[in-house]
N, C-alpha and C positions, 0 to 999 in steps of 0.2 A: 398630789397630797395637799398642797396649799389651797387649791380650789375646793377640794372636798371639805376641808376645815372651815373655809370661808362660808360655804353653803350651810354647814351645820351651825355656825355662829349666827347667821342672819335668820334662818328658819327656826332654829331651836335654841333660843337664848339660855334656857335653863340647862340644856346639855352643854352649852359652851362654858358655863360657869361650873360644871361638874368636875369631879376628880377624873372621870373617864376621859374628858376632852383634854385636860391638862396632860394626862398620861399619854394620850394619842399624839399631842404636839411634841412632847419631849421625845417620844419614841420615833417620830418622823425624823427629827434632827439627828438622833442617835443612829437611825438606820442609814441615812445618807452618809454620815461620817464613817460609820463602820464598814459600809460596802466599799468606800474608797480605799480605806486601809486594807480591807479584805482582798481587793483586787491585787494590790502590791504583794500582800502576803501569799496569796494564791500562786502568783507567778514564782516567787522565791521558793515557796514550799515545793511546787511541782518540779522546779529545776533541781532542788536538793534531792527530792525523791527520785527523780529520773537518774541523777548521777549515782545515787546509792543503788538503784536497780541495775544500772549498767555495770557497776562494780560487781554486784552479786552474779549477774548473768555471765560476765567475763570470767569470774572465778570458776563457775560451773563448767565453762567451755575448756579452760586450761586444765581443770581437774580431769576432764574426760581425756584430753590429749596426753596429760602426764601419766594417767593410769595405763593407757595403751603403750606408751614408751617404756615405762618401768616394767611392764609385763614382759617385754622382750629382754630385759636384763643386760647381761654382758654382750649380747649380740649387738645392741645399740652402741655400746662403747666401741666395739670393733669397727662398726660401720662409721662412726664419727671420726675415729682416728684415721681410717683409710680415706675418708672424704677430705680431711684437712691436708693430707699429704698428696692426693692425686686428683683433686677436682678439676684442675686446669687441663689435664691430659685426657680426660674421659668424655666421650660423646654419648649423649642419651637422646633418643628421638624426642622432639618437642611435643608431638601430638599423640602420645600414648594415652589410652583410656582405661587400661587395666595392666596389672603387673604379673599376671600368671604366665604370660608368654616368656617374659624375662626369667621368671622362676624356673620354668621348664627348661630354658636354655642352660641355666646354671646347673640344674640336676643332670641334664644330658652330658654336660661337659665333665662333671665329676664322675659319672658312670663310665664314661669313656676312659678315664684315667684309672679307675679302681672300681671293681664291681662290689658295691656296698648298698645297703638299704638306705635310701635317701628320704624316707618318710619323715625323718626329723633331722634334716641335713645340717642346720646350723650347729647342732650339738656335736658335729664331727670335729669341731675346733677350727676357728678361723685361721689361726697361725699355721695349721697343717695344710692349708690349701696352697696350690701353686698361684703364681701371679695372675695367670689368665683366669683361674677359678675365682680368685679374690675379686678381680674386676667384674666378672659376671655376677658374682654374689652382690657386689656393691650396686650394680645397675638395678638388679631386681629389688633390693631393699630401698633404694632411693625412689624408684617408681612407686613402691608401696607407700612410703611415708609421704611423698608428694600428694598422692591421692587421698590419704587420710586427712591431711591438712586442708586440701581443697574441698573435700566433702564436708568437713566441719565448718568451713567458711560458708559454703552454700546452704547447708542445713540450718545454720543459725542466722542466716541473712546478714553476714558480717562483710565489711569491705576488705578485711585482711586478716590472715592468720599465718604465723611463721615461727621458725625456730632459729635462734641466734647462737653463735659461738663467739664469746667476747675475747678480745686481745687487750687485756687490761694495761699492758705496758704502753701501748700506743693509742689506747682508747678507740680501737677499731671494733666494729661489729660485722661478723661474717653471717650472711643470710644463708644458712646451710639448707634448711627446708623452707621453701617459699610457697605459700598458698596461692600466689598469683604468678604464673609462669612468665619467663622472659626468653626471647630468642637469642641464640648465639650465631653470629655470622661466621663466614669462612676464616676470618682473621682471629676468631676467638673472643670477640668483644660483644657486649650486649647491643642488640639492635631491634628494629621493628619487624624484621623478617629473618628467617633462618630455619634450617631443618632440625637443628639440635637445641637442646635445653641449656640455657645459660646457668652455670653453677658458680658459687663462690662470690656472689655480689657482696661487696664490702663498702662500708661507709665509716667516715671519721665522725664519731659522736662525742664531743667534749663533755666532760662531767658537768660543767657549769650550766649547760643547756639541757642535758639529758640525765639529770641527777636521779630521777626515779628509776630509770633503767639501770644505772650503775649501782645505786644503793641496793637494788634487788640482787645484783650479782655479787657485790662485795660482802653483803651481810648473809647471803644464802637463804634469805627469807623473803616472803612476799610483802610488798608495801601496801598500806591502806590508802593508795592514791593512784592516779593515772599519770601517764606521760602524754602531754598534749602534742598533737601533730597537726600540721597544715601541709597536706600532701596532695598528690593527684587524686587520691581517694576522698578528698574533702577534709573538713575539720573533724578530727577523730580523737578519741581517748584510747590509749594503749595500756593494757594491763600485762604484767610480766610475772612469771613463776619460775624460780630456779629449778633446774633438773638435776637431781642428785641420785646417783645409782651406786649402791654398795659403798656409800660414804664418799664418793667422788663427785665433785661439782663439775658438770659438763657444759651447761649452757642455759639459755632462757627460752621458755615457751611463751609466745605472745599472741594476743588477739586484740583487735581494734573494733571500735564501734563508731559510727558516724552520728554526730550530735547536732550539727548546725541546722539541719532541716527541722529537727524536733524543737530546737530553741524557737524558731520562727512560728511553728505551729502552736506551741504552748503560749507564746505571747498573744497571738491572734485569738486563740480560744479564751484566754483570760480576759482580754478586752471585751470580746463579744459577750461573754458570760456576765461580766460585771455590769455592763450597760443594761443587758436584759433584766438582771436581778434588780438593779436600781429602779427601773421603770415599773416592773411588775410588782415589786414589794411595796413601793410607795402607794400605788393604787389599791392593791389588794388589802394591805394592812388597815388603811383608813376605812374602807368599806366593811371589812370583817369586824373591826372593832365596834363599829356602829351596830351591825346586826347581832353580834355576840351579846352586847349589853342589852339590846332590846328583846331578843328572843330567848337567850340562854343564861346569861350571867346571873340575872336576878333569881331565876329558878334554881340555879346551881347553888347560889349562896344560901337560899332557904333550905335546900336539901342538905347541904353541908352542916348547917346549924342543927337540923333535926338529927342527923347521924351522930354528931358530936355529943348531943344531949343524951341520945340513947346509949352511946358508948360509956358515958359517965354514970347514968342512972339505971339502965336496963329496964326502962318503963314500957310495958306493952302498949300504953295509950299513945306513945310517940309513933309506934308502927301504924296505929289506926289513923293518926293525924297525917302521916306521910301519904297513906292511901287516899285519904279524903282530898288532899291538895293536888293529887295527880289526876286532874280532870281533863287535861288536854290530850291531843293525839300526837303530839310532837315527841321527839326522842327523849327529852328530859323527863316528861311525864311518864313515858314508858320505863325509863331508868328508875324513876322513883318507885313505881310499882314493883319492879324487879328487886330493888333493894329491900322493900318491905317484905316480900316473899322470902328473900334470901336470909334476912335477919331471923325469921321465925324457924328456919330450918338449918342454920349454920352448925349448931351443935350436933345435930343428927348426921350432917355431912361429914363433920370432922371425925366422928366416931367410925363412920363407914370407911373413911380414908385410912384411919389407923389400922382397921381390920384388914383392908385390902393390901396395905403396905406389908403387913406381916405375912400375908399369904404369898405375895409376890417374892418376898425374901426367901421363903421356904421353897418356892418353885425354882428360883434361880439356883439355890444351893443344890437341889436335886438334879437340875439340868447339868450343872458343872460336874457333879459326881458321875452322871451317866456318860458325859463326854469323855471324862478321864478314863473310865472303864472301857469305853469303845476303842480307845487308842492304846491300850496297854495289853501286852502279852500275858496271858494268864499263868504260864509256867515260870517265866523268868522275871516278870515284873518290868521288863524294859518295853519300849514302844514296839507296836506290831506292824503288820503289813499295811493296815489302814492309815496309820500315822505316817508310814514311809511314803505312801502314794500322795499324801498331802504335801510332804516336803519335796517330793519329786516335781510336783506342779509349781512349787515356789521356785525351784531351781530353773525350771523352764522359763518362768516369767522373768527371773533375774537375767538369764542369758539373753532374752529378747531386749532387755534394758541395758545390755552392755556389761553386766557384771559376770566376769569369766573366771574368777579365782575360786574354783571348787574342784572337788574330785570325789572318788569313791574308793573305799577299801572293802573287798569282799572276803569273807571268812567262811570256810566250810569244815564242819566236824568230820574227822576221819573215822571210819569203821563203826558208825552208829548202828547199822544193821547187825553187825557181829556182836556188839555189846547187848543189843536187845535179845538176839537169839541165844546168847550164851548166859547172860546174867538176868535178863528180864527187862521189861519196859520201865520199871521204876528206876533201875540202875541207868538205863539209857537217858531218862529224864535228868538224873543226877549229873550225868556227863554234860548234857546240854547246859544245865545251870552253871557247872564249873567253867565251861568255855565262855558263857555269857559274862561271868565275873571277870575273867581274864581280859576279855575284849573291853569291857567298861573300865577296867582299871588302867589299861594302857591308853585307851583313847578317852581320857576323862574330860576333855574339852570339846568333844564332838558328840552329836546325837547317834545312838546305836539302835538298830532295829533288827528284830528277828522276822525275816520274811519267808521262812520255810521251816521245815522240821529241823534241819541241821545247818541252815544257812543264816548268816548274819551280814548286815551291810552297815558301813559307817560312812556318813557324809562328812567329807573333809573340807573344813573352812577355817579361816583365821589361823590361830597358832598351830593346830594340828596339821593344817594344810602346808604350812611352812616347814614343819619338822617331820614330815611323813617318813623320810628314810630312817631317821633314828627311832621313830615309833615302830616301824616294821622290824627293825633289829631287836628292839625291846620285846615285841610280841613273840618273835621266833625264839628268843632266849627263854621267855617264860614257858612257852610250849615245850621246849627241850627239857627244861627243869621238871615240868609236869610229867613228861613221859618217863623220866628216870627216877621219879620219886617213889621208892619202894615202901615208904611209910604209909601210903594210902592204898585204898582198894584199887584193883585193876581198872575198874570203869572210871575212876577219878583221874587216872593218868592220861588225860585227854591229849589227843594229837589233832592238829588242825592245819589247814593250808590257807595262806593269805595272798591276795594279789591286789594291786591298786592301779589307779590311773587318774591323772590330773588333766583337766581340760586343756587341749592344744588346738588352737584355731586352724592349724594346718592339717589336722587329722579329723577333728570332730565338727559335725554340723548340728548336733543336737545333744541333749543331756543323755539320751539313750545310747549314743555312740560312746560316751565316756563310761557309762555303766557296763556296756558290752566289753570294752577293752579291759576293765577291771575284772570282769567275770572270766575272761579268757586267761588273764594273767594268773588268776587264782587256780584255774584248772591246770595250767602249765606247772605251777608249783606243786599241785596235788600229785601229778604224774611223776615229778621228780622225787617226791617223798616216797612214793611207792617203789621206784626203781632202787632208791638208796637203802631200802630195808633189807 
């Protein structure tokens, strides 16, 4: 930069005394100082940004693990209680790669004791199992959760994921689920070799050193901070989330990320970037300033003056003057000609834009109206089969993304053919509308669809998902009242069967599996209603 300015001063003394040269000199000094501060600021900012990104990423990871654990509900509580009582006496093979074999062993053991349907075995009640059955159930559940934490660690490229059970009286932390396996030797201690998995690894973590960890546990809330570790996995940040199920505080879900290598990379990149910017900017700015003034700035200043004058006076002669001054073949001359043409047509363009905008608004309103009609059932006014198919695809996408809290309720109107044959199709339509009203009234927080002549389906999510049993009771109660209501016409005394199913990963592999189970449950209810008549 200094050599360039020296050349300009010797060869072009008028330029050296101009405002442009003075601005260039001041800008050169400002650039050097600014880039120096920018390098430091870049490093600090990148470190702060990376720490914030790490915090967000770890939040998402523990959110994922917490969602899986909470989805198991009381089963996890039983599993943890049994773990803390019996982990020293149970042997689990170290090198398992899947949990289904242990699950099958547990099922076979319970079948041998009592011939029951084990398709939903944990719901039989953990306390009702024998000690041998509890042990088999624990082994299968521990293999399952170990694989979950290992897969999370590998999928997100983390050094460590684990689940802790605190002992707040002695400030001990039990590593109940460990995303990094350890061997147990024949004497029951942790070692580098052994056929079984070491359980119940425990460490003394004093509050003064591990305050983030303990504050998370004592407060029952996540902290907006990391616990810093220097371990065999390197310099890491650990983030904790308290696990609370049914109001009971159980433990801490943890994930760690390695940051030391990133620190070094950010520092190196910052230094390299700063040096390159300093050299490049100094050389380029000096040369660009010179060329800009010589080739463009003067022309731009003249064009800007003409444009401002036209904006104030709206004089057509100014447009002519702009065209006459645009004699060159450079970009500024071309821009001047374009401005002159644009000025003469701007009003016409504005009018065209206003007209086009109005037409687009009308088209958008019409398209929205058509889309609404395409997804609405003409008879009942609720959503139709087309809308249901779209929601079905959304549930499939959610399931692939790990969102598993959903279900279906299937409703079928009884005796629609008899109503049509006896009273007529208009009365049959009235019965369908009456049932539609009852379904929408009961499931008022869920989308309701009419997917067939007398079939309705409800997608269960959020509050209705959590209250499905009480909603089923309310629906059956309203149907019973309807069938006994002698104050209305016979076809308005609607009778209907309902069945539901919630996603269960032990039973369902797809959204269709859940739908089919709900459909079967409905038909079972329909047959029971026919038998009871």
